[in-house]
Biotite code that builds the C-alpha atoms (Angstrom):
import biotite.structure as struc

atoms = struc.array([
    struc.Atom([110.625, 88.155, 99.324], chain_id="A", res_id=1, res_name="MET", atom_name="CA", element="C"),
    struc.Atom([108.126, 88.681, 102.136], chain_id="A", res_id=2, res_name="THR", atom_name="CA", element="C"),
    struc.Atom([109.471, 90.177, 105.380], chain_id="A", res_id=3, res_name="ILE", atom_name="CA", element="C"),
    struc.Atom([107.652, 89.002, 108.461], chain_id="A", res_id=4, res_name="GLN", atom_name="CA", element="C"),
    struc.Atom([106.910, 91.773, 110.924], chain_id="A", res_id=5, res_name="ILE", atom_name="CA", element="C"),
    struc.Atom([105.320, 91.535, 114.398], chain_id="A", res_id=6, res_name="GLU", atom_name="CA", element="C"),
    struc.Atom([103.764, 94.507, 116.082], chain_id="A", res_id=7, res_name="PHE", atom_name="CA", element="C"),
    struc.Atom([103.147, 94.941, 119.809], chain_id="A", res_id=8, res_name="THR", atom_name="CA", element="C"),
    struc.Atom([100.270, 97.016, 121.010], chain_id="A", res_id=9, res_name="SER", atom_name="CA", element="C"),
    struc.Atom([102.796, 99.581, 122.296], chain_id="A", res_id=10, res_name="GLU", atom_name="CA", element="C"),
    struc.Atom([104.398, 99.798, 118.892], chain_id="A", res_id=11, res_name="THR", atom_name="CA", element="C"),
    struc.Atom([101.067, 100.199, 117.152], chain_id="A", res_id=12, res_name="LEU", atom_name="CA", element="C"),
    struc.Atom([100.269, 103.073, 119.512], chain_id="A", res_id=13, res_name="GLY", atom_name="CA", element="C"),
    struc.Atom([103.523, 104.817, 118.678], chain_id="A", res_id=14, res_name="ILE", atom_name="CA", element="C"),
    struc.Atom([103.008, 104.294, 114.903], chain_id="A", res_id=15, res_name="LEU", atom_name="CA", element="C"),
    struc.Atom([99.434, 105.502, 115.065], chain_id="A", res_id=16, res_name="LYS", atom_name="CA", element="C"),
    struc.Atom([100.365, 108.793, 116.791], chain_id="A", res_id=17, res_name="LYS", atom_name="CA", element="C"),
    struc.Atom([103.822, 109.647, 115.504], chain_id="A", res_id=18, res_name="GLU", atom_name="CA", element="C"),
    struc.Atom([103.111, 108.922, 111.789], chain_id="A", res_id=19, res_name="ARG", atom_name="CA", element="C"),
    struc.Atom([101.342, 112.239, 111.882], chain_id="A", res_id=20, res_name="HIS", atom_name="CA", element="C"),
    struc.Atom([103.247, 114.191, 114.479], chain_id="A", res_id=21, res_name="THR", atom_name="CA", element="C"),
    struc.Atom([106.945, 113.397, 114.135], chain_id="A", res_id=22, res_name="HIS", atom_name="CA", element="C"),
    struc.Atom([108.800, 116.609, 113.054], chain_id="A", res_id=23, res_name="PRO", atom_name="CA", element="C"),
    struc.Atom([110.890, 114.878, 110.361], chain_id="A", res_id=24, res_name="VAL", atom_name="CA", element="C"),
    struc.Atom([109.080, 114.029, 107.063], chain_id="A", res_id=25, res_name="PRO", atom_name="CA", element="C"),
    struc.Atom([111.260, 111.027, 106.294], chain_id="A", res_id=26, res_name="LEU", atom_name="CA", element="C"),
    struc.Atom([110.532, 109.546, 109.695], chain_id="A", res_id=27, res_name="VAL", atom_name="CA", element="C"),
    struc.Atom([106.801, 110.171, 109.266], chain_id="A", res_id=28, res_name="ARG", atom_name="CA", element="C"),
    struc.Atom([106.968, 108.339, 105.911], chain_id="A", res_id=29, res_name="ARG", atom_name="CA", element="C"),
    struc.Atom([108.707, 105.367, 107.505], chain_id="A", res_id=30, res_name="ARG", atom_name="CA", element="C"),
    struc.Atom([106.212, 105.204, 110.363], chain_id="A", res_id=31, res_name="LEU", atom_name="CA", element="C"),
    struc.Atom([103.280, 105.524, 107.981], chain_id="A", res_id=32, res_name="GLN", atom_name="CA", element="C"),
    struc.Atom([104.634, 102.607, 105.920], chain_id="A", res_id=33, res_name="ALA", atom_name="CA", element="C"),
    struc.Atom([104.846, 100.388, 108.994], chain_id="A", res_id=34, res_name="LEU", atom_name="CA", element="C"),
    struc.Atom([101.403, 101.486, 110.113], chain_id="A", res_id=35, res_name="TRP", atom_name="CA", element="C"),
    struc.Atom([99.952, 100.505, 106.717], chain_id="A", res_id=36, res_name="LEU", atom_name="CA", element="C"),
    struc.Atom([101.802, 97.160, 106.923], chain_id="A", res_id=37, res_name="LYS", atom_name="CA", element="C"),
    struc.Atom([100.262, 96.519, 110.322], chain_id="A", res_id=38, res_name="SER", atom_name="CA", element="C"),
    struc.Atom([96.830, 97.064, 108.725], chain_id="A", res_id=39, res_name="ARG", atom_name="CA", element="C"),
    struc.Atom([97.503, 94.261, 106.263], chain_id="A", res_id=40, res_name="GLY", atom_name="CA", element="C"),
    struc.Atom([98.028, 96.237, 103.033], chain_id="A", res_id=41, res_name="LEU", atom_name="CA", element="C"),
    struc.Atom([100.197, 94.622, 100.382], chain_id="A", res_id=42, res_name="PRO", atom_name="CA", element="C"),
    struc.Atom([103.642, 96.061, 99.799], chain_id="A", res_id=43, res_name="ASN", atom_name="CA", element="C"),
    struc.Atom([102.888, 97.423, 96.319], chain_id="A", res_id=44, res_name="HIS", atom_name="CA", element="C"),
    struc.Atom([99.966, 99.426, 97.669], chain_id="A", res_id=45, res_name="LYS", atom_name="CA", element="C"),
    struc.Atom([101.943, 100.703, 100.636], chain_id="A", res_id=46, res_name="ILE", atom_name="CA", element="C"),
    struc.Atom([104.771, 101.827, 98.317], chain_id="A", res_id=47, res_name="ALA", atom_name="CA", element="C"),
    struc.Atom([102.308, 103.637, 96.156], chain_id="A", res_id=48, res_name="LEU", atom_name="CA", element="C"),
    struc.Atom([100.526, 105.386, 99.037], chain_id="A", res_id=49, res_name="LEU", atom_name="CA", element="C"),
    struc.Atom([103.780, 106.344, 100.794], chain_id="A", res_id=50, res_name="VAL", atom_name="CA", element="C"),
    struc.Atom([105.519, 107.383, 97.574], chain_id="A", res_id=51, res_name="GLY", atom_name="CA", element="C"),
    struc.Atom([108.560, 105.120, 97.637], chain_id="A", res_id=52, res_name="VAL", atom_name="CA", element="C"),
    struc.Atom([109.860, 102.167, 95.641], chain_id="A", res_id=53, res_name="TYR", atom_name="CA", element="C"),
    struc.Atom([109.104, 98.727, 96.948], chain_id="A", res_id=54, res_name="GLU", atom_name="CA", element="C"),
    struc.Atom([112.828, 98.211, 97.518], chain_id="A", res_id=55, res_name="ARG", atom_name="CA", element="C"),
    struc.Atom([112.899, 101.228, 99.809], chain_id="A", res_id=56, res_name="THR", atom_name="CA", element="C"),
    struc.Atom([109.835, 99.869, 101.608], chain_id="A", res_id=57, res_name="LEU", atom_name="CA", element="C"),
    struc.Atom([111.650, 96.580, 102.224], chain_id="A", res_id=58, res_name="ARG", atom_name="CA", element="C"),
    struc.Atom([114.584, 98.586, 103.647], chain_id="A", res_id=59, res_name="ASP", atom_name="CA", element="C"),
    struc.Atom([112.160, 100.260, 106.057], chain_id="A", res_id=60, res_name="TYR", atom_name="CA", element="C"),
    struc.Atom([110.854, 96.846, 107.162], chain_id="A", res_id=61, res_name="PHE", atom_name="CA", element="C"),
    struc.Atom([114.376, 95.459, 107.596], chain_id="A", res_id=62, res_name="GLN", atom_name="CA", element="C"),
    struc.Atom([115.362, 98.516, 109.629], chain_id="A", res_id=63, res_name="LEU", atom_name="CA", element="C"),
    struc.Atom([112.280, 98.058, 111.852], chain_id="A", res_id=64, res_name="TYR", atom_name="CA", element="C"),
    struc.Atom([113.080, 94.348, 112.365], chain_id="A", res_id=65, res_name="ASN", atom_name="CA", element="C"),
    struc.Atom([116.659, 95.156, 113.299], chain_id="A", res_id=66, res_name="GLN", atom_name="CA", element="C"),
    struc.Atom([116.164, 98.252, 115.451], chain_id="A", res_id=67, res_name="SER", atom_name="CA", element="C"),
    struc.Atom([112.447, 98.733, 116.111], chain_id="A", res_id=68, res_name="GLY", atom_name="CA", element="C"),
    struc.Atom([110.755, 102.098, 116.102], chain_id="A", res_id=69, res_name="VAL", atom_name="CA", element="C"),
    struc.Atom([113.925, 103.827, 117.283], chain_id="A", res_id=70, res_name="GLU", atom_name="CA", element="C"),
    struc.Atom([115.702, 102.554, 114.184], chain_id="A", res_id=71, res_name="GLY", atom_name="CA", element="C"),
    struc.Atom([112.990, 104.067, 111.997], chain_id="A", res_id=72, res_name="LEU", atom_name="CA", element="C"),
    struc.Atom([113.511, 107.365, 113.770], chain_id="A", res_id=73, res_name="LYS", atom_name="CA", element="C"),
    struc.Atom([117.299, 107.410, 113.376], chain_id="A", res_id=74, res_name="SER", atom_name="CA", element="C"),
    struc.Atom([118.788, 109.529, 110.682], chain_id="A", res_id=75, res_name="LEU", atom_name="CA", element="C"),
    struc.Atom([122.243, 108.849, 109.272], chain_id="A", res_id=76, res_name="HIS", atom_name="CA", element="C"),
    struc.Atom([123.393, 111.117, 106.516], chain_id="A", res_id=77, res_name="PHE", atom_name="CA", element="C"),
    struc.Atom([126.745, 110.957, 104.703], chain_id="A", res_id=78, res_name="CYS", atom_name="CA", element="C"),
    struc.Atom([128.080, 114.161, 103.137], chain_id="A", res_id=79, res_name="PHE", atom_name="CA", element="C"),
    struc.Atom([131.066, 113.858, 100.972], chain_id="A", res_id=80, res_name="GLY", atom_name="CA", element="C"),
])
């Protein structure tokens, strides 16, 4: 299943900068994945470069499509 993603110039600017500077490693990984997607890399290569499974990568893309960059930056942890 291919997830279609559209990037605005504003979003690309955020991804370009914060994929290196965001203080949370998980968020940096998510932003890096989206940056690589915007550059046209195939999902299997992005997953390999970012160090996640392709299913996780699809989750990142769905999160972005639902909530944008702010969704990628959100952290929800369940402890139980």
